[in-house]
All heavy atoms as TSV, in Angstrom:
chain	resi	resn	atom	element	x	y	z
A	1	SER	N	N	0.838	-1.176	0.000
A	1	SER	CA	C	0.000	0.000	0.000
A	1	SER	C	C	0.883	1.239	0.000
A	1	SER	O	O	2.070	1.173	0.282
A	1	SER	CB	C	-0.953	-0.051	1.171
A	1	SER	OG	O	-0.383	0.475	2.323
A	2	LYS	N	N	0.307	2.362	-0.314
A	2	LYS	CA	C	1.064	3.592	-0.442
A	2	LYS	C	C	0.996	4.420	0.836
A	2	LYS	O	O	0.029	4.368	1.578
A	2	LYS	CB	C	0.510	4.422	-1.585
A	2	LYS	CG	C	0.770	3.831	-2.939
A	2	LYS	CD	C	0.310	4.796	-3.993
A	2	LYS	CE	C	0.728	4.314	-5.356
A	2	LYS	NZ	N	0.416	5.282	-6.389
A	3	LEU	N	N	2.045	5.197	1.042
A	3	LEU	CA	C	2.061	6.154	2.143
A	3	LEU	C	C	1.322	7.409	1.713
A	3	LEU	O	O	1.340	7.775	0.542
A	3	LEU	CB	C	3.496	6.548	2.490
A	3	LEU	CG	C	4.400	5.502	3.096
A	3	LEU	CD1	C	5.797	6.081	3.278
A	3	LEU	CD2	C	3.869	5.030	4.425
A	4	SER	N	N	0.700	8.086	2.665
A	4	SER	CA	C	0.115	9.380	2.351
A	4	SER	C	C	1.249	10.348	2.026
A	4	SER	O	O	2.402	10.123	2.406
A	4	SER	CB	C	-0.706	9.896	3.529
A	4	SER	OG	O	0.158	10.257	4.599
A	5	VAL	N	N	0.938	11.418	1.329
A	5	VAL	CA	C	1.947	12.409	0.969
A	5	VAL	C	C	2.588	12.987	2.231
A	5	VAL	O	O	3.816	13.128	2.310
A	5	VAL	CB	C	1.328	13.527	0.090
A	5	VAL	CG1	C	2.308	14.652	-0.132
A	5	VAL	CG2	C	0.856	12.951	-1.231
A	6	ALA	N	N	1.771	13.294	3.229
A	6	ALA	CA	C	2.291	13.878	4.474
A	6	ALA	C	C	3.235	12.921	5.181
A	6	ALA	O	O	4.305	13.318	5.656
A	6	ALA	CB	C	1.143	14.272	5.394
A	7	ASN	N	N	2.864	11.645	5.248
A	7	ASN	CA	C	3.721	10.678	5.927
A	7	ASN	C	C	4.969	10.363	5.125
A	7	ASN	O	O	6.027	10.116	5.695
A	7	ASN	CB	C	2.954	9.404	6.255
A	7	ASN	CG	C	2.124	9.580	7.491
A	7	ASN	OD1	O	2.571	10.173	8.469
A	7	ASN	ND2	N	0.906	9.104	7.462
A	8	SER	N	N	4.859	10.387	3.822
A	8	SER	CA	C	6.045	10.194	3.000
A	8	SER	C	C	7.038	11.327	3.248
A	8	SER	O	O	8.238	11.089	3.398
A	8	SER	CB	C	5.641	10.151	1.524
A	8	SER	OG	O	6.773	10.009	0.715
A	9	LYS	N	N	6.539	12.551	3.322
A	9	LYS	CA	C	7.400	13.702	3.588
A	9	LYS	C	C	7.990	13.613	4.992
A	9	LYS	O	O	9.180	13.883	5.180
A	9	LYS	CB	C	6.636	15.010	3.414
A	9	LYS	CG	C	7.502	16.231	3.692
A	9	LYS	CD	C	6.900	17.497	3.197
A	9	LYS	CE	C	7.691	18.743	3.491
A	9	LYS	NZ	N	9.099	18.640	3.766
A	10	THR	N	N	7.190	13.229	5.967
A	10	THR	CA	C	7.684	13.089	7.345
A	10	THR	C	C	8.826	12.079	7.405
A	10	THR	O	O	9.868	12.336	8.004
A	10	THR	CB	C	6.539	12.655	8.286
A	10	THR	OG1	O	5.533	13.669	8.288
A	10	THR	CG2	C	7.040	12.433	9.702
A	11	ALA	N	N	8.626	10.926	6.771
A	11	ALA	CA	C	9.650	9.881	6.782
A	11	ALA	C	C	10.901	10.345	6.046
A	11	ALA	O	O	12.026	10.183	6.539
A	11	ALA	CB	C	9.101	8.597	6.155
A	12	THR	N	N	10.722	10.941	4.884
A	12	THR	CA	C	11.859	11.415	4.093
A	12	THR	C	C	12.638	12.487	4.844
A	12	THR	O	O	13.876	12.462	4.873
A	12	THR	CB	C	11.383	11.948	2.725
A	12	THR	OG1	O	10.722	10.888	2.037
A	12	THR	CG2	C	12.536	12.449	1.886
A	13	ASP	N	N	11.925	13.425	5.459
A	13	ASP	CA	C	12.586	14.485	6.221
A	13	ASP	C	C	13.377	13.911	7.396
A	13	ASP	O	O	14.496	14.350	7.672
A	13	ASP	CB	C	11.577	15.518	6.724
A	13	ASP	CG	C	11.008	16.389	5.617
A	13	ASP	OD1	O	11.535	16.353	4.480
A	13	ASP	OD2	O	10.014	17.100	5.885
A	14	ALA	N	N	12.803	12.923	8.087
A	14	ALA	CA	C	13.496	12.310	9.221
A	14	ALA	C	C	14.759	11.576	8.754
A	14	ALA	O	O	15.816	11.683	9.384
A	14	ALA	CB	C	12.555	11.344	9.953
A	15	ILE	N	N	14.660	10.863	7.655
A	15	ILE	CA	C	15.813	10.140	7.117
A	15	ILE	C	C	16.884	11.117	6.641
A	15	ILE	O	O	18.071	10.960	6.950
A	15	ILE	CB	C	15.373	9.187	5.990
A	15	ILE	CG1	C	14.502	8.073	6.567
A	15	ILE	CG2	C	16.581	8.618	5.246
A	15	ILE	CD1	C	13.721	7.290	5.540
A	16	ASP	N	N	16.464	12.136	5.904
A	16	ASP	CA	C	17.417	13.139	5.429
A	16	ASP	C	C	18.108	13.840	6.595
A	16	ASP	O	O	19.317	14.100	6.555
A	16	ASP	CB	C	16.724	14.176	4.542
A	16	ASP	CG	C	16.326	13.627	3.177
A	16	ASP	OD1	O	16.830	12.539	2.798
A	16	ASP	OD2	O	15.513	14.283	2.504
A	17	GLY	N	N	17.343	14.140	7.651
A	17	GLY	CA	C	17.917	14.788	8.828
A	17	GLY	C	C	18.954	13.901	9.506
A	17	GLY	O	O	20.018	14.374	9.920
A	18	ALA	N	N	18.650	12.615	9.606
A	18	ALA	CA	C	19.589	11.679	10.231
A	18	ALA	C	C	20.859	11.548	9.395
A	18	ALA	O	O	21.973	11.527	9.938
A	18	ALA	CB	C	18.927	10.309	10.414
A	19	LEU	N	N	20.705	11.473	8.088
A	19	LEU	CA	C	21.879	11.372	7.215
A	19	LEU	C	C	22.731	12.643	7.280
A	19	LEU	O	O	23.962	12.565	7.319
A	19	LEU	CB	C	21.447	11.095	5.775
A	19	LEU	CG	C	20.873	9.706	5.510
A	19	LEU	CD1	C	20.313	9.615	4.100
A	19	LEU	CD2	C	21.910	8.633	5.757
A	20	SER	N	N	22.083	13.790	7.316
A	20	SER	CA	C	22.818	15.058	7.443
A	20	SER	C	C	23.579	15.107	8.755
A	20	SER	O	O	24.736	15.540	8.802
A	20	SER	CB	C	21.857	16.248	7.362
A	20	SER	OG	O	21.317	16.360	6.082
A	21	TRP	N	N	22.918	14.654	9.832
A	21	TRP	CA	C	23.575	14.643	11.141
A	21	TRP	C	C	24.805	13.746	11.095
A	21	TRP	O	O	25.869	14.108	11.598
A	21	TRP	CB	C	22.609	14.186	12.232
A	21	TRP	CG	C	23.232	14.252	13.586
A	21	TRP	CD1	C	23.266	15.320	14.426
A	21	TRP	CD2	C	23.951	13.203	14.249
A	21	TRP	NE1	N	23.964	15.002	15.567
A	21	TRP	CE2	C	24.391	13.707	15.487
A	21	TRP	CE3	C	24.275	11.885	13.924
A	21	TRP	CZ2	C	25.127	12.949	16.393
A	21	TRP	CZ3	C	24.997	11.132	14.819
A	21	TRP	CH2	C	25.414	11.668	16.048
A	22	LEU	N	N	24.683	12.571	10.478
A	22	LEU	CA	C	25.824	11.656	10.370
A	22	LEU	C	C	26.961	12.291	9.579
A	22	LEU	O	O	28.131	12.169	9.954
A	22	LEU	CB	C	25.406	10.342	9.716
A	22	LEU	CG	C	24.606	9.390	10.590
A	22	LEU	CD1	C	24.072	8.233	9.757
A	22	LEU	CD2	C	25.437	8.882	11.754
A	23	ASP	N	N	26.615	12.954	8.472
A	23	ASP	CA	C	27.637	13.628	7.668
A	23	ASP	C	C	28.344	14.730	8.448
A	23	ASP	O	O	29.545	14.934	8.311
A	23	ASP	CB	C	27.026	14.236	6.404
A	23	ASP	CG	C	26.644	13.188	5.372
A	23	ASP	OD1	O	27.148	12.044	5.455
A	23	ASP	OD2	O	25.834	13.522	4.483
A	24	ASP	N	N	27.579	15.451	9.287
A	24	ASP	CA	C	28.120	16.575	10.045
A	24	ASP	C	C	28.851	16.144	11.322
A	24	ASP	O	O	29.534	16.954	11.940
A	24	ASP	CB	C	27.007	17.549	10.428
A	24	ASP	CG	C	26.405	18.251	9.222
A	24	ASP	OD1	O	27.048	18.259	8.150
A	24	ASP	OD2	O	25.279	18.778	9.355
A	25	ASN	N	N	28.662	14.894	11.734
A	25	ASN	CA	C	29.230	14.412	12.992
A	25	ASN	C	C	29.953	13.080	12.816
A	25	ASN	O	O	29.613	12.085	13.474
A	25	ASN	CB	C	28.111	14.262	14.040
A	25	ASN	CG	C	27.447	15.571	14.361
A	25	ASN	OD1	O	27.971	16.366	15.136
A	25	ASN	ND2	N	26.305	15.822	13.753
A	26	PRO	N	N	30.976	13.041	11.961
A	26	PRO	CA	C	31.643	11.761	11.690
A	26	PRO	C	C	32.372	11.175	12.900
A	26	PRO	O	O	32.621	9.980	12.946
A	26	PRO	CB	C	32.619	12.091	10.565
A	26	PRO	CG	C	32.874	13.550	10.702
A	26	PRO	CD	C	31.586	14.140	11.214
A	27	SER	N	N	32.685	12.002	13.883
A	27	SER	CA	C	33.391	11.489	15.053
A	27	SER	C	C	32.485	11.410	16.279
A	27	SER	O	O	32.969	11.374	17.408
A	27	SER	CB	C	34.609	12.367	15.355
A	27	SER	OG	O	34.200	13.700	15.618
A	28	ALA	N	N	31.183	11.341	16.059
A	28	ALA	CA	C	30.233	11.257	17.167
A	28	ALA	C	C	30.447	9.976	17.965
A	28	ALA	O	O	30.849	8.942	17.419
A	28	ALA	CB	C	28.810	11.296	16.627
A	29	GLU	N	N	30.189	10.070	19.248
A	29	GLU	CA	C	30.296	8.907	20.131
A	29	GLU	C	C	29.170	7.914	19.820
A	29	GLU	O	O	28.124	8.278	19.284
A	29	GLU	CB	C	30.185	9.351	21.591
A	29	GLU	CG	C	31.312	10.254	22.052
A	29	GLU	CD	C	32.649	9.546	22.124
A	29	GLU	OE1	O	32.676	8.354	22.468
A	29	GLU	OE2	O	33.666	10.194	21.815
A	30	LYS	N	N	29.401	6.673	20.191
A	30	LYS	CA	C	28.420	5.609	19.962
A	30	LYS	C	C	27.067	5.976	20.554
A	30	LYS	O	O	26.028	5.780	19.926
A	30	LYS	CB	C	28.932	4.308	20.575
A	30	LYS	CG	C	27.963	3.154	20.445
A	30	LYS	CD	C	28.475	1.903	21.126
A	30	LYS	CE	C	27.425	0.813	21.060
A	30	LYS	NZ	N	27.781	-0.329	21.873
A	31	GLU	N	N	27.057	6.535	21.756
A	31	GLU	CA	C	25.815	6.875	22.434
A	31	GLU	C	C	25.037	7.941	21.663
A	31	GLU	O	O	23.808	7.893	21.588
A	31	GLU	CB	C	26.077	7.357	23.865
A	31	GLU	CG	C	26.592	6.285	24.791
A	31	GLU	CD	C	28.083	5.964	24.610
A	31	GLU	OE1	O	28.822	6.769	24.004
A	31	GLU	OE2	O	28.497	4.882	25.061
A	32	GLU	N	N	25.749	8.901	21.079
A	32	GLU	CA	C	25.092	9.937	20.285
A	32	GLU	C	C	24.445	9.326	19.043
A	32	GLU	O	O	23.313	9.679	18.690
A	32	GLU	CB	C	26.098	10.997	19.849
A	32	GLU	CG	C	26.636	11.850	20.979
A	32	GLU	CD	C	27.732	12.780	20.482
A	32	GLU	OE1	O	28.820	12.274	20.112
A	32	GLU	OE2	O	27.485	14.000	20.457
A	33	CYS	N	N	25.154	8.427	18.398
A	33	CYS	CA	C	24.620	7.755	17.212
A	33	CYS	C	C	23.402	6.917	17.563
A	33	CYS	O	O	22.408	6.899	16.816
A	33	CYS	CB	C	25.687	6.886	16.556
A	33	CYS	SG	S	27.036	7.828	15.834
A	34	GLU	N	N	23.461	6.229	18.693
A	34	GLU	CA	C	22.325	5.412	19.120
A	34	GLU	C	C	21.108	6.278	19.423
A	34	GLU	O	O	19.977	5.893	19.119
A	34	GLU	CB	C	22.705	4.566	20.332
A	34	GLU	CG	C	23.654	3.443	19.972
A	34	GLU	CD	C	24.194	2.683	21.174
A	34	GLU	OE1	O	24.089	3.190	22.319
A	34	GLU	OE2	O	24.726	1.581	20.961
A	35	GLU	N	N	21.313	7.456	20.010
A	35	GLU	CA	C	20.217	8.370	20.290
A	35	GLU	C	C	19.581	8.863	18.985
A	35	GLU	O	O	18.358	8.914	18.863
A	35	GLU	CB	C	20.705	9.561	21.121
A	35	GLU	CG	C	19.617	10.561	21.446
A	35	GLU	CD	C	18.467	10.012	22.264
A	35	GLU	OE1	O	18.681	9.100	23.093
A	35	GLU	OE2	O	17.337	10.492	22.082
A	36	LYS	N	N	20.403	9.204	18.006
A	36	LYS	CA	C	19.880	9.634	16.707
A	36	LYS	C	C	19.137	8.490	16.019
A	36	LYS	O	O	18.108	8.703	15.377
A	36	LYS	CB	C	21.006	10.158	15.809
A	36	LYS	CG	C	21.525	11.486	16.242
A	36	LYS	CD	C	20.456	12.543	16.139
A	36	LYS	CE	C	20.943	13.887	16.624
A	36	LYS	NZ	N	19.903	14.918	16.561
A	37	GLN	N	N	19.653	7.273	16.156
A	37	GLN	CA	C	18.976	6.117	15.579
A	37	GLN	C	C	17.597	5.953	16.216
A	37	GLN	O	O	16.608	5.710	15.525
A	37	GLN	CB	C	19.802	4.851	15.775
A	37	GLN	CG	C	19.123	3.606	15.242
A	37	GLN	CD	C	19.896	2.327	15.530
A	37	GLN	OE1	O	20.860	2.322	16.275
A	37	GLN	NE2	N	19.468	1.244	14.931
A	38	LYS	N	N	17.520	6.095	17.526
A	38	LYS	CA	C	16.245	5.971	18.241
A	38	LYS	C	C	15.271	7.045	17.773
A	38	LYS	O	O	14.086	6.766	17.549
A	38	LYS	CB	C	16.490	6.074	19.754
A	38	LYS	CG	C	15.247	6.079	20.591
A	38	LYS	CD	C	14.871	4.683	21.012
A	38	LYS	CE	C	13.773	4.705	22.060
A	38	LYS	NZ	N	12.452	4.607	21.482
A	39	GLU	N	N	15.754	8.281	17.620
A	39	GLU	CA	C	14.897	9.367	17.135
A	39	GLU	C	C	14.350	9.040	15.747
A	39	GLU	O	O	13.163	9.264	15.476
A	39	GLU	CB	C	15.674	10.681	17.090
A	39	GLU	CG	C	15.992	11.260	18.441
A	39	GLU	CD	C	16.884	12.484	18.362
A	39	GLU	OE1	O	17.013	13.083	17.261
A	39	GLU	OE2	O	17.459	12.858	19.394
A	40	LEU	N	N	15.199	8.518	14.886
A	40	LEU	CA	C	14.772	8.165	13.539
A	40	LEU	C	C	13.735	7.038	13.582
A	40	LEU	O	O	12.702	7.099	12.917
A	40	LEU	CB	C	15.972	7.752	12.687
A	40	LEU	CG	C	15.657	7.329	11.255
A	40	LEU	CD1	C	15.000	8.459	10.471
A	40	LEU	CD2	C	16.930	6.865	10.562
A	41	GLN	N	N	14.002	6.028	14.381
A	41	GLN	CA	C	13.054	4.922	14.500
A	41	GLN	C	C	11.717	5.398	15.051
A	41	GLN	O	O	10.662	4.984	14.563
A	41	GLN	CB	C	13.618	3.830	15.407
A	41	GLN	CG	C	14.724	3.047	14.766
A	41	GLN	CD	C	15.366	2.045	15.707
A	41	GLN	OE1	O	15.402	2.247	16.919
A	41	GLN	NE2	N	15.900	0.978	15.147
A	42	ASP	N	N	11.750	6.275	16.053
A	42	ASP	CA	C	10.508	6.784	16.630
A	42	ASP	C	C	9.691	7.561	15.605
A	42	ASP	O	O	8.461	7.555	15.636
A	42	ASP	CB	C	10.800	7.678	17.840
A	42	ASP	CG	C	11.261	6.896	19.061
A	42	ASP	OD1	O	11.143	5.644	19.072
A	42	ASP	OD2	O	11.756	7.533	20.010
A	43	ALA	N	N	10.372	8.242	14.688
A	43	ALA	CA	C	9.685	9.038	13.682
A	43	ALA	C	C	9.159	8.187	12.522
A	43	ALA	O	O	8.057	8.421	12.023
A	43	ALA	CB	C	10.624	10.121	13.145
A	44	VAL	N	N	9.931	7.192	12.096
A	44	VAL	CA	C	9.627	6.485	10.852
A	44	VAL	C	C	8.933	5.138	11.064
A	44	VAL	O	O	8.057	4.762	10.283
A	44	VAL	CB	C	10.918	6.311	10.018
A	44	VAL	CG1	C	10.666	5.494	8.768
A	44	VAL	CG2	C	11.490	7.666	9.652
A	45	LEU	N	N	9.308	4.426	12.090
A	45	LEU	CA	C	8.779	3.063	12.270
A	45	LEU	C	C	7.254	2.998	12.342
A	45	LEU	O	O	6.654	2.150	11.672
A	45	LEU	CB	C	9.418	2.409	13.494
A	45	LEU	CG	C	9.212	0.911	13.639
A	45	LEU	CD1	C	9.726	0.157	12.409
A	45	LEU	CD2	C	9.901	0.398	14.886
A	46	PRO	N	N	6.574	3.873	13.086
A	46	PRO	CA	C	5.109	3.789	13.115
A	46	PRO	C	C	4.474	4.005	11.733
A	46	PRO	O	O	3.478	3.363	11.397
A	46	PRO	CB	C	4.690	4.907	14.073
A	46	PRO	CG	C	5.892	5.177	14.908
A	46	PRO	CD	C	7.075	4.881	14.027
A	47	ILE	N	N	5.072	4.868	10.938
A	47	ILE	CA	C	4.562	5.123	9.589
A	47	ILE	C	C	4.720	3.878	8.731
A	47	ILE	O	O	3.787	3.453	8.041
A	47	ILE	CB	C	5.298	6.327	8.952
A	47	ILE	CG1	C	4.981	7.606	9.734
A	47	ILE	CG2	C	4.919	6.474	7.481
A	47	ILE	CD1	C	5.858	8.785	9.351
A	48	LEU	N	N	5.893	3.263	8.784
A	48	LEU	CA	C	6.143	2.067	7.975
A	48	LEU	C	C	5.289	0.892	8.436
A	48	LEU	O	O	4.785	0.128	7.611
A	48	LEU	CB	C	7.624	1.706	8.019
A	48	LEU	CG	C	8.569	2.737	7.408
A	48	LEU	CD1	C	10.018	2.287	7.570
A	48	LEU	CD2	C	8.236	2.996	5.958
A	49	GLN	N	N	5.107	0.754	9.742
A	49	GLN	CA	C	4.284	-0.339	10.251
A	49	GLN	C	C	2.829	-0.184	9.817
A	49	GLN	O	O	2.183	-1.152	9.438
A	49	GLN	CB	C	4.379	-0.417	11.774
A	49	GLN	CG	C	5.703	-0.944	12.247
A	49	GLN	CD	C	5.867	-0.879	13.754
A	49	GLN	OE1	O	5.292	-0.017	14.426
A	49	GLN	NE2	N	6.658	-1.785	14.290
A	50	ALA	N	N	2.321	1.047	9.874
A	50	ALA	CA	C	0.942	1.286	9.455
A	50	ALA	C	C	0.783	1.019	7.966
A	50	ALA	O	O	-0.218	0.445	7.530
A	50	ALA	CB	C	0.526	2.718	9.796
A	51	ALA	N	N	1.765	1.425	7.171
A	51	ALA	CA	C	1.699	1.190	5.733
A	51	ALA	C	C	1.750	-0.304	5.431
A	51	ALA	O	O	1.022	-0.792	4.571
A	51	ALA	CB	C	2.841	1.914	5.032
A	52	GLN	N	N	2.589	-1.025	6.150
A	52	GLN	CA	C	2.706	-2.467	5.939
A	52	GLN	C	C	1.412	-3.178	6.322
A	52	GLN	O	O	1.039	-4.166	5.714
A	52	GLN	CB	C	3.875	-3.031	6.742
A	52	GLN	CG	C	4.105	-4.503	6.498
A	52	GLN	CD	C	5.287	-5.044	7.289
A	52	GLN	OE1	O	5.762	-4.414	8.226
A	52	GLN	NE2	N	5.751	-6.206	6.912
A	53	ALA	N	N	0.714	-2.639	7.315
A	53	ALA	CA	C	-0.531	-3.246	7.769
A	53	ALA	C	C	-1.693	-2.935	6.827
A	53	ALA	O	O	-2.803	-3.381	7.054
A	53	ALA	CB	C	-0.857	-2.760	9.180
A	54	GLY	N	N	-1.415	-2.149	5.793
A	54	GLY	CA	C	-2.446	-1.880	4.809
A	54	GLY	C	C	-3.088	-0.520	4.952
A	54	GLY	O	O	-4.032	-0.207	4.255
A	55	GLY	N	N	-2.569	0.297	5.842
A	55	GLY	CA	C	-3.113	1.640	6.008
A	55	GLY	C	C	-2.422	2.624	5.095
A	55	GLY	O	O	-1.645	2.259	4.215
A	56	SER	N	N	-2.694	3.899	5.337
A	56	SER	CA	C	-2.088	4.954	4.527
A	56	SER	C	C	-0.785	5.427	5.127
A	56	SER	O	O	-0.214	6.409	4.683
A	56	SER	CB	C	-3.042	6.137	4.411
A	56	SER	OG	O	-3.249	6.703	5.691
A	57	GLY	N	N	-0.341	4.743	6.164
A	57	GLY	CA	C	0.867	5.174	6.836
A	57	GLY	C	C	0.573	6.074	8.016
A	57	GLY	O	O	1.482	6.574	8.646
A	58	GLU	N	N	-0.701	6.286	8.322
A	58	GLU	CA	C	-1.049	7.093	9.489
A	58	GLU	C	C	-0.755	6.258	10.723
A	58	GLU	O	O	-1.348	5.205	10.926
A	58	GLU	CB	C	-2.538	7.478	9.461
A	58	GLU	CG	C	-2.899	8.420	8.342
A	58	GLU	CD	C	-2.207	9.769	8.448
A	58	GLU	OE1	O	-1.973	10.242	9.571
A	58	GLU	OE2	O	-1.898	10.350	7.406
A	59	PRO	N	N	0.184	6.707	11.555
A	59	PRO	CA	C	0.538	5.910	12.724
A	59	PRO	C	C	-0.579	5.877	13.746
A	59	PRO	O	O	-1.321	6.849	13.897
A	59	PRO	CB	C	1.773	6.620	13.282
A	59	PRO	CG	C	1.702	7.999	12.747
A	59	PRO	CD	C	0.956	7.919	11.440
A	60	LYS	N	N	-0.705	4.759	14.414
A	60	LYS	CA	C	-1.656	4.625	15.510
A	60	LYS	C	C	-0.918	4.920	16.794
A	60	LYS	O	O	0.274	4.674	16.912
A	60	LYS	CB	C	-2.224	3.201	15.544
A	60	LYS	CG	C	-3.024	2.874	14.307
A	60	LYS	CD	C	-3.533	1.465	14.358
A	60	LYS	CE	C	-4.296	1.174	13.087
A	60	LYS	NZ	N	-4.616	-0.206	12.941
A	61	GLU	N	N	-1.636	5.452	17.769
A	61	GLU	CA	C	-1.017	5.715	19.063
A	61	GLU	C	C	-0.617	4.389	19.682
A	61	GLU	O	O	-1.332	3.399	19.600
A	61	GLU	CB	C	-2.009	6.435	19.987
A	61	GLU	CG	C	-2.322	7.844	19.548
A	61	GLU	CD	C	-1.096	8.744	19.551
A	61	GLU	OE1	O	-0.306	8.683	20.499
A	61	GLU	OE2	O	-0.946	9.506	18.571
A	62	ARG	N	N	0.560	4.377	20.288
A	62	ARG	CA	C	1.004	3.160	20.956
A	62	ARG	C	C	1.852	3.531	22.142
A	62	ARG	O	O	2.461	4.588	22.188
A	62	ARG	CB	C	1.756	2.238	20.016
A	62	ARG	CG	C	3.027	2.833	19.479
A	62	ARG	CD	C	3.639	1.885	18.486
A	62	ARG	NE	N	4.925	2.453	18.095
A	62	ARG	CZ	C	5.979	1.761	17.825
A	62	ARG	NH1	N	5.938	0.467	17.867
A	62	ARG	NH2	N	7.101	2.342	17.489
A	63	SER	N	N	1.910	2.649	23.071
A	63	SER	CA	C	2.678	2.862	24.281
A	63	SER	C	C	4.153	2.657	24.005
A	63	SER	O	O	4.531	1.834	23.186
A	63	SER	CB	C	2.203	1.861	25.346
A	63	SER	OG	O	3.123	1.792	26.393
A	64	ARG	N	N	4.996	3.395	24.693
A	64	ARG	CA	C	6.441	3.200	24.553
A	64	ARG	C	C	6.846	1.806	25.023
A	64	ARG	O	O	7.872	1.302	24.645
A	64	ARG	CB	C	7.213	4.252	25.346
A	64	ARG	CG	C	7.192	5.593	24.680
A	64	ARG	CD	C	8.413	6.363	25.147
A	64	ARG	NE	N	8.589	7.558	24.363
A	64	ARG	CZ	C	9.331	7.630	23.267
A	64	ARG	NH1	N	9.969	6.589	22.836
A	64	ARG	NH2	N	9.456	8.756	22.605
A	65	ASP	N	N	6.022	1.184	25.862
A	65	ASP	CA	C	6.344	-0.155	26.352
A	65	ASP	C	C	6.289	-1.191	25.237
A	65	ASP	O	O	6.811	-2.280	25.388
A	65	ASP	CB	C	5.381	-0.564	27.459
A	65	ASP	CG	C	5.533	0.290	28.702
A	65	ASP	OD1	O	6.451	1.138	28.752
A	65	ASP	OD2	O	4.755	0.101	29.633
A	66	THR	N	N	5.652	-0.861	24.116
A	66	THR	CA	C	5.529	-1.827	23.043
A	66	THR	C	C	6.520	-1.563	21.918
A	66	THR	O	O	6.427	-2.181	20.871
A	66	THR	CB	C	4.096	-1.823	22.462
A	66	THR	OG1	O	3.823	-0.525	21.932
A	66	THR	CG2	C	3.077	-2.205	23.512
A	67	ASP	N	N	7.423	-0.615	22.115
A	67	ASP	CA	C	8.420	-0.333	21.085
A	67	ASP	C	C	9.236	-1.588	20.796
A	67	ASP	O	O	9.622	-2.311	21.716
A	67	ASP	CB	C	9.376	0.770	21.513
A	67	ASP	CG	C	8.774	2.163	21.369
A	67	ASP	OD1	O	7.707	2.298	20.775
A	67	ASP	OD2	O	9.398	3.084	21.865
A	68	PRO	N	N	9.491	-1.849	19.518
A	68	PRO	CA	C	10.316	-3.014	19.190
A	68	PRO	C	C	11.747	-2.804	19.664
A	68	PRO	O	O	12.198	-1.672	19.808
A	68	PRO	CB	C	10.247	-3.062	17.664
A	68	PRO	CG	C	9.850	-1.709	17.239
A	68	PRO	CD	C	9.071	-1.092	18.368
A	69	THR	N	N	12.415	-3.884	19.910
A	69	THR	CA	C	13.815	-3.805	20.321
A	69	THR	C	C	14.679	-4.525	19.303
A	69	THR	O	O	14.200	-5.386	18.574
A	69	THR	CB	C	14.029	-4.451	21.709
A	69	THR	OG1	O	13.612	-5.812	21.630
A	69	THR	CG2	C	13.245	-3.731	22.784
A	70	VAL	N	N	15.934	-4.145	19.280
A	70	VAL	CA	C	16.873	-4.783	18.382
A	70	VAL	C	C	17.748	-5.706	19.216
A	70	VAL	O	O	18.355	-5.289	20.190
A	70	VAL	CB	C	17.761	-3.732	17.675
A	70	VAL	CG1	C	18.798	-4.418	16.818
A	70	VAL	CG2	C	16.902	-2.789	16.855
A	71	GLU	N	N	17.765	-6.970	18.838
A	71	GLU	CA	C	18.570	-7.946	19.554
A	71	GLU	C	C	19.959	-7.982	18.935
A	71	GLU	O	O	20.101	-8.028	17.721
A	71	GLU	CB	C	17.948	-9.341	19.458
A	71	GLU	CG	C	16.551	-9.430	20.041
A	71	GLU	CD	C	16.532	-9.223	21.534
A	71	GLU	OE1	O	17.493	-9.611	22.212
A	71	GLU	OE2	O	15.542	-8.650	22.041
A	72	GLU	N	N	20.986	-7.943	19.757
A	72	GLU	CA	C	22.351	-8.005	19.245
A	72	GLU	C	C	22.914	-9.385	19.419
A	72	GLU	O	O	22.582	-10.125	20.251
A	72	GLU	CB	C	23.228	-7.006	19.977
A	72	GLU	CG	C	22.812	-5.591	19.614
A	72	GLU	CD	C	23.803	-4.564	20.150
A	72	GLU	OE1	O	25.014	-4.807	20.035
A	72	GLU	OE2	O	23.352	-3.561	20.654
């Protein structure tokens, strides 16, 4: 399914912002990079999940307790 124009712009802006930050901060500490990664995930993941579920990408409200985790 397709993302709404607004959500596509939101996701693109968040990704572009994260990439710009990485370009501007090549010597950033691991913790800083992880924080930026979390910010990006918080902005984009709900949009992608809603789109994958067949919606327009409009995120549904969810508790922070249900945020996905990355296993290392």
